[in-house]
N, C-alpha and C positions, 0 to 999 in steps of 0.2 A: 532878095536873098540876104540873109543875115551874114555879116562879115565875121568869119571865125578863123582862128588859127588853132590847130590841134598840135599839142606837144605830145609826142608818142612816149608812153610809159610801158616799156617792155621788160622791166625788171633789172635793167642795167643802165650804165651810163651816168653822165653828169646831169641827171634830171633836175635836181634842185636848182643848181646855178643857171642852167639854161632856161628853165621855166620862169625863174625870177627875172631874168633879163628880158624875156619875151613879154611878161606881164608889165614890166616897167616901160618898155618901148611902146606898148599898146595903150598905156594909161591915157585916158581922156580922148582917145581916137574913135571910140564907138565900136572898136573891134573886140569881140569876145575871145578870150584865150581859154582853151579847154585842155587840161592835162588829163590824158585818157589812156586806158588800157583796153578800150573797146574799138574793134575794127570799124563799126558803124559810124563812130564819131570821126574817124579819119576819112572815111568815104564822104561824109557830109561836110567836112570842113572845106573852106575856100583855099586855105594854105596849110602846110604841114611843116613841122620842125621835128627832126629826128636826132636826138642827142646820142652821144656815144663816148665811151671811155673804157679803156681796158683792152684785153686781148681780143683780137678779131674773131677767133674761133668761138670764144665764150659769148661774145655779143651776137654773132650770127645764130648760135644755138638758141639763145634766149629769145631772139626775135622770132624764130620759127616756132619754138615751143609756146610762146605767148599767144599765138594765133594772129599776130599783127603783120606778119611778113607780106601776105598778099595785099592787104590794104595799103601798106607802105609802098610796095612796088607799083600798085595802081596809081597812087598819088604821084609818085615820081614820073610816071608816064603822062599824067593828065592835068597836073596843077603845079603851082609853085611849091617846091619842097627845098628846105634848107637842112642839110645834114651838118652836124657839128662834130668835128674831129672824126672819130671812127664812124659816126653816123653817116657821113658822106661816103666813106670808103666802103661801107657795107653794101652800097648799091652797085659795086663792081661785080663782075662775073667771077673773079678769082683774086686771091691775095697770096703773096709769097709768105706772109706771116703765118706760121703753123700750117702751111699748105691749105 
């Protein structure tokens, strides 16, 4: 199995800084880093990184509308997933921020 990390691009968040950090950390390790807006790539990846920045409601809406929500929730239940900032908070059932 090819070792891959998928960085989720759902149209929001601190994608550039997070993806650059993951690419730097993986350099020379043989791990392929894929920045993706395709659910299939998230399902196929060994590990997943979910960036996030901004208002919770906006991030949740964009994640759902991007078609990535189910793939991210599946990844959270079945493989290592690192949420960055709001990316981790979006995995909760409820937020007090903007209800």
